[in-house]
C-alpha positions as CSV (number, residue, x, y, z in Angstrom):
1,X,35.8,-20.4,-26.0
2,X,39.3,-19.2,-25.3
3,X,41.5,-18.5,-28.3
4,X,44.6,-16.5,-29.2
5,X,44.1,-13.0,-30.6
6,X,45.1,-14.2,-34.1
7,X,42.4,-16.9,-34.1
8,X,38.9,-15.9,-35.3
9,X,36.2,-15.9,-32.8
10,X,33.9,-19.0,-33.0
11,X,30.4,-18.3,-34.2
12,X,28.1,-17.5,-31.3
13,X,25.7,-20.3,-32.4
14,X,28.3,-22.9,-31.5
15,X,28.8,-21.7,-27.9
16,X,27.9,-23.9,-25.0
17,X,26.3,-22.3,-21.9
18,X,29.8,-22.4,-20.3
19,X,31.1,-20.3,-23.3
20,X,28.3,-17.8,-22.7
21,X,29.3,-17.6,-19.1
22,X,32.9,-17.0,-19.9
23,X,32.0,-14.3,-22.5
24,X,29.8,-12.5,-19.9
25,X,32.6,-12.6,-17.3
26,X,35.6,-11.8,-19.4
27,X,34.4,-9.5,-22.1
28,X,31.1,-7.9,-20.9
29,X,32.4,-7.9,-17.4
30,X,29.2,-8.5,-15.5
31,X,29.4,-9.9,-12.0
32,X,29.4,-13.7,-11.4
33,X,25.9,-13.9,-10.0
34,X,24.5,-12.3,-13.1
35,X,26.5,-14.6,-15.4
36,X,25.4,-17.6,-13.4
37,X,21.7,-16.9,-14.3
38,X,22.5,-17.7,-17.9
39,X,24.0,-21.1,-17.0
40,X,21.1,-21.9,-14.6
41,X,18.6,-21.2,-17.4
42,X,20.6,-23.2,-20.0
43,X,21.3,-20.2,-22.3
44,X,23.7,-21.5,-24.9
45,X,25.1,-19.4,-27.7
46,X,22.3,-20.3,-30.1
47,X,19.7,-19.3,-27.5
48,X,21.6,-16.1,-26.6
49,X,21.6,-15.1,-30.2
50,X,17.8,-14.9,-30.2
51,X,17.7,-12.9,-26.9
52,X,16.6,-9.3,-26.7
53,X,16.7,-7.0,-23.7
54,X,13.3,-8.1,-22.5
55,X,14.4,-11.8,-22.6
56,X,17.5,-10.9,-20.5
57,X,15.4,-9.1,-18.0
58,X,13.1,-12.1,-17.7
59,X,16.1,-14.1,-16.6
60,X,16.2,-12.0,-13.5
61,X,19.0,-9.7,-14.6
62,X,18.7,-6.1,-13.4
63,X,18.1,-3.3,-15.9
64,X,21.7,-1.8,-15.9
65,X,23.5,-5.1,-16.8
66,X,20.7,-6.1,-19.1
67,X,21.2,-2.9,-21.2
68,X,25.0,-3.5,-21.3
69,X,24.7,-7.2,-22.3
70,X,22.2,-6.3,-25.0
71,X,24.6,-3.6,-26.4
72,X,27.5,-6.1,-26.5
73,X,25.3,-8.7,-28.1
74,X,24.1,-6.5,-30.8
75,X,27.6,-5.4,-31.7
76,X,28.7,-9.1,-31.9
77,X,25.7,-10.0,-34.1
78,X,27.0,-7.4,-36.6
79,X,30.5,-8.6,-36.4
80,X,31.9,-5.4,-34.9
81,X,33.9,-5.0,-31.7
82,X,32.2,-3.1,-28.8
83,X,34.2,0.1,-28.3
84,X,33.0,2.9,-26.0
85,X,33.6,6.5,-27.0
86,X,33.4,7.6,-23.4
87,X,36.4,8.3,-21.1
88,X,37.5,5.5,-18.9
89,X,36.6,7.6,-15.8
90,X,32.9,7.6,-16.8
91,X,32.9,3.9,-17.4
92,X,34.4,3.3,-14.0
93,X,31.6,5.2,-12.1
94,X,29.9,3.2,-9.4
95,X,26.1,3.0,-9.3
96,X,26.2,5.6,-6.4
97,X,28.2,8.0,-8.6
98,X,25.8,7.5,-11.5
99,X,22.9,8.3,-9.2
100,X,24.6,11.5,-8.0
101,X,25.4,12.5,-11.6
102,X,21.8,12.1,-12.5
103,X,20.7,14.3,-9.6
104,X,23.2,17.0,-10.5
105,X,23.3,17.0,-14.3
106,X,20.2,15.0,-15.4
107,X,18.0,17.0,-13.0
108,X,16.0,13.8,-12.1
109,X,14.3,13.7,-8.7
110,X,15.5,11.6,-5.8
111,X,13.2,8.7,-6.4
112,X,14.3,8.3,-10.0
113,X,17.9,8.4,-9.1
114,X,17.4,5.8,-6.5
115,X,15.6,3.6,-9.0
116,X,18.8,3.6,-11.3
117,X,20.8,2.7,-8.3
118,X,18.5,-0.2,-7.4
119,X,18.8,-1.5,-11.0
120,X,22.6,-1.6,-10.8
121,X,23.2,1.1,-13.4
122,X,26.9,1.8,-13.0
123,X,29.0,3.9,-15.4
124,X,29.8,1.1,-17.9
125,X,26.0,0.4,-18.1
126,X,25.0,4.0,-18.3
127,X,27.1,4.6,-21.4
128,X,25.2,1.8,-23.2
129,X,21.8,3.4,-22.6
130,X,19.6,4.7,-25.4
131,X,16.4,6.8,-25.1
132,X,14.1,3.8,-24.8
133,X,16.2,2.3,-22.0
134,X,15.6,5.5,-20.0
135,X,11.9,5.4,-20.8
136,X,11.8,1.8,-19.6
137,X,13.0,3.0,-16.2
138,X,10.0,5.4,-16.1
139,X,11.7,8.6,-17.0
140,X,9.7,11.0,-19.1
141,X,10.9,11.8,-22.6
142,X,12.1,15.3,-21.7
143,X,14.6,14.2,-18.9
144,X,15.7,11.2,-21.1
145,X,16.7,13.5,-24.0
146,X,18.5,15.9,-21.6
147,X,20.5,13.0,-20.0
148,X,21.5,11.7,-23.5
149,X,22.7,15.2,-24.4
150,X,24.7,15.5,-21.2
151,X,26.2,12.0,-21.8
152,X,27.1,13.0,-25.4
153,X,29.0,16.0,-24.1
154,X,31.1,13.8,-21.9
155,X,32.6,12.2,-25.0
156,X,34.4,15.5,-25.9
157,X,35.4,16.5,-22.5
158,X,38.7,15.6,-20.8
159,X,38.6,12.9,-18.1
160,X,35.8,14.1,-15.8
161,X,36.1,14.4,-12.1
162,X,34.3,11.4,-10.5
163,X,31.0,12.4,-9.0
164,X,31.2,13.2,-5.4
165,X,29.1,10.6,-3.5
166,X,27.8,12.2,-0.3
167,X,26.9,10.0,2.7
168,X,23.5,8.5,2.5
169,X,22.3,10.7,5.4
170,X,22.8,13.9,3.3
171,X,22.8,13.1,-0.4
172,X,20.1,10.6,-0.7
173,X,18.0,11.7,2.2
174,X,18.0,15.3,1.1
175,X,17.0,14.5,-2.5
176,X,14.5,11.9,-1.4
177,X,12.9,14.1,1.3
178,X,12.3,16.9,-1.3
179,X,10.3,14.5,-3.4
180,X,8.6,12.3,-0.8
181,X,5.3,13.4,0.6
182,X,5.5,14.5,4.3
183,X,5.0,11.7,6.7
184,X,1.7,11.7,8.6
185,X,2.2,11.7,12.4
186,X,1.0,8.5,14.0
187,X,-2.5,8.5,15.3
188,X,-2.7,8.7,19.1
189,X,-5.4,6.9,20.9
190,X,-7.8,9.4,22.6
191,X,-8.7,9.2,26.2
192,X,-12.3,8.6,27.2
193,X,-12.6,12.3,28.3
194,X,-11.3,13.4,24.9
195,X,-13.7,11.1,23.1
196,X,-16.7,12.4,25.1
197,X,-15.6,16.0,24.3
198,X,-15.6,15.5,20.5
199,X,-19.3,16.0,20.0
200,X,-22.3,16.3,22.3
201,X,-23.1,12.6,21.7
202,X,-19.5,11.6,22.2
203,X,-19.0,10.6,18.6
204,X,-16.4,11.9,16.1
205,X,-17.6,14.2,13.3
206,X,-16.9,11.6,10.7
207,X,-18.9,8.9,12.4
208,X,-21.7,11.2,13.3
209,X,-22.1,12.1,9.6
210,X,-21.3,8.7,8.1
211,X,-22.6,5.9,10.4
212,X,-23.5,3.8,7.3
213,X,-19.8,4.0,6.2
214,X,-18.7,2.7,9.6
215,X,-21.3,-0.1,9.5
216,X,-20.4,-1.1,5.9
217,X,-16.7,-1.2,6.7
218,X,-17.4,-3.5,9.7
219,X,-19.7,-5.8,7.7
220,X,-17.1,-6.2,5.0
221,X,-14.9,-8.0,7.5
222,X,-17.5,-10.7,7.9
223,X,-17.3,-13.9,5.8
224,X,-20.2,-15.1,3.7
225,X,-21.7,-17.4,6.3
226,X,-21.3,-14.8,9.1
227,X,-23.0,-12.2,6.9
228,X,-25.9,-14.6,6.4
229,X,-26.1,-15.1,10.1
230,X,-26.1,-11.4,10.6
231,X,-29.1,-11.0,8.3
232,X,-30.9,-13.8,10.2
233,X,-30.5,-12.0,13.6
234,X,-31.3,-8.7,12.1
235,X,-34.7,-9.8,10.9
236,X,-35.3,-11.4,14.3
237,X,-34.0,-8.5,16.3
238,X,-36.7,-8.2,19.1
239,X,-35.1,-5.9,21.7
240,X,-37.6,-3.8,23.5
241,X,-38.3,-0.5,21.7
242,X,-37.0,-1.8,18.3
243,X,-38.8,-3.2,15.3
244,X,-37.0,-6.0,13.3
245,X,-36.2,-5.5,9.7
246,X,-38.6,-7.4,7.4
247,X,-37.1,-10.4,5.6
248,X,-38.2,-9.1,2.2
249,X,-35.9,-6.1,2.6
250,X,-32.9,-8.2,3.3
251,X,-33.0,-10.6,0.4
252,X,-30.0,-10.5,-1.9
253,X,-28.6,-7.4,-0.1
254,X,-24.9,-6.8,0.1
255,X,-23.0,-4.9,2.9
256,X,-23.7,-1.5,1.2
257,X,-27.4,-2.2,1.1
258,X,-27.5,-3.5,4.6
259,X,-25.7,-0.5,6.1
260,X,-28.0,1.9,4.3
261,X,-31.0,-0.1,5.4
262,X,-29.9,-0.1,9.0
263,X,-29.5,3.6,9.2
264,X,-32.7,4.3,7.4
265,X,-34.7,1.8,9.6
266,X,-33.2,2.6,13.0
267,X,-31.6,6.0,12.7
268,X,-27.9,6.8,12.9
269,X,-27.3,6.2,16.6
270,X,-29.5,3.2,17.1
271,X,-28.2,1.5,13.9
272,X,-24.7,1.5,15.3
273,X,-26.0,-0.1,18.6
274,X,-28.1,-2.7,16.7
275,X,-25.0,-3.6,14.6
276,X,-22.9,-4.0,17.7
277,X,-25.5,-6.1,19.5
278,X,-25.9,-8.5,16.5
279,X,-22.1,-8.8,16.1
280,X,-21.9,-10.1,19.6
281,X,-24.8,-12.5,19.1
282,X,-22.9,-14.1,16.2
283,X,-19.7,-14.4,18.2
284,X,-17.9,-11.5,16.5
285,X,-17.1,-9.7,19.7
286,X,-13.8,-8.4,18.3
287,X,-15.6,-6.7,15.5
288,X,-18.1,-5.3,18.0
289,X,-15.2,-3.9,20.1
290,X,-13.6,-2.4,16.9
291,X,-16.9,-0.8,16.1
292,X,-17.0,0.8,19.6
293,X,-13.4,1.9,19.1
294,X,-14.1,3.4,15.7
295,X,-17.0,5.4,16.8
296,X,-15.4,6.3,20.1
297,X,-18.6,5.9,22.1
298,X,-18.6,4.3,25.5
299,X,-22.3,4.8,25.9
300,X,-23.2,2.6,22.9
301,X,-22.5,-0.4,25.1
302,X,-25.8,-2.1,25.7
303,X,-26.4,-5.6,26.9
304,X,-27.0,-7.5,23.7
305,X,-27.3,-11.0,25.1
306,X,-29.1,-12.4,28.2
307,X,-25.7,-13.7,29.4
308,X,-24.1,-10.3,29.7
309,X,-24.0,-8.6,33.1
310,X,-26.0,-5.5,33.7
311,X,-24.0,-2.3,33.9
312,X,-24.5,0.3,36.6
313,X,-26.3,3.5,35.8
314,X,-23.2,5.5,35.0
315,X,-22.3,3.1,32.1
316,X,-25.9,2.6,30.9
317,X,-26.5,3.7,27.3
318,X,-28.3,7.1,26.9
319,X,-31.4,5.3,25.5
320,X,-31.7,3.1,28.6
321,X,-31.1,6.1,30.9
322,X,-34.0,7.9,29.2
323,X,-36.3,5.0,29.7
324,X,-35.4,4.8,33.4
325,X,-36.0,8.5,33.8
326,X,-39.3,8.2,32.0
327,X,-40.4,5.3,34.3
328,X,-39.3,7.2,37.4
329,X,-41.3,10.2,36.2
330,X,-44.4,8.1,35.7
331,X,-44.1,6.7,39.2
332,X,-43.7,10.2,40.7
333,X,-46.7,11.4,38.7
334,X,-48.7,8.4,39.8
335,X,-47.9,9.0,43.4
336,X,-48.7,12.6,43.0
337,X,-52.1,11.8,41.6
338,X,-52.8,9.3,44.3
339,X,-51.9,11.9,47.0
340,X,-54.0,14.5,45.2
341,X,-57.0,12.1,45.1
342,X,-56.6,11.2,48.8
343,X,-56.4,14.9,49.7
344,X,-59.6,15.6,47.8
345,X,-61.4,12.8,49.6
346,X,-60.3,14.1,53.0
347,X,-61.6,17.6,52.1
């Protein structure tokens, strides 16, 4: 595509993809990796002539160079030479200087300025931007109009002083930190004593109020077959002191329905224990352990299968402790009545 200044430029429709590559490098002055994308996608002159900005973006070209290429292409289609009205100093701004100028004069926030930097918007690209190009980068109409006005004023000013690019630790961090939400401190795992002190039952407030939410979240992690197995064991749950859930109530129920049904049938505390027991029966011990961790209750641990070892009295669930105390009380009362009867006979 090379020719002497006196020779007319060949029609763009006759260009090969190599000619397109040379035009992009020599005249538009994009970097090689950007120009190579046109060769890789077999963009000849005839194809390039039909391209719009959206088509150039679809090639993988970033927004800044895409706007610049589109501007040069539109000028060439009309037969005019691309001439910028901006001082050379503006066109020579780096993408970092553009981001800093947008922060100072465009009054955009840190995130928006960073977006322009990510899209390789250097000075020679910025001067090609129109209102829609700013809107395409998610700027609101107000800031877009203000930036265009500020850019227009640069045309009539003497060579502007290049924007001062501060180190990333100050310029970008300060602007970004002002607009980023504060980071949440990492959650720290509570010790057993802290867990027990949360509520009288050793549960967090959220769990105590929303056991069905905890159960539903846990069941959502089961696959379809495991959920089916969970329903099977739930309707056959025959632990002493508990009634199983009728099969009719479990038909065509999803995790939301099952969680609600469990808390309604067993009550909040026992529903969590039943869920944990069945999870271990269907070999979902990890989920069972996660459930314990979520509710923060050590006492919920009950032997759910016959193969589990019996725990000592200090680790026995509160329900089991109550049963033991009740049995012991009955024995004491029985002994007392026997002694009373014997004493009466002797008298």
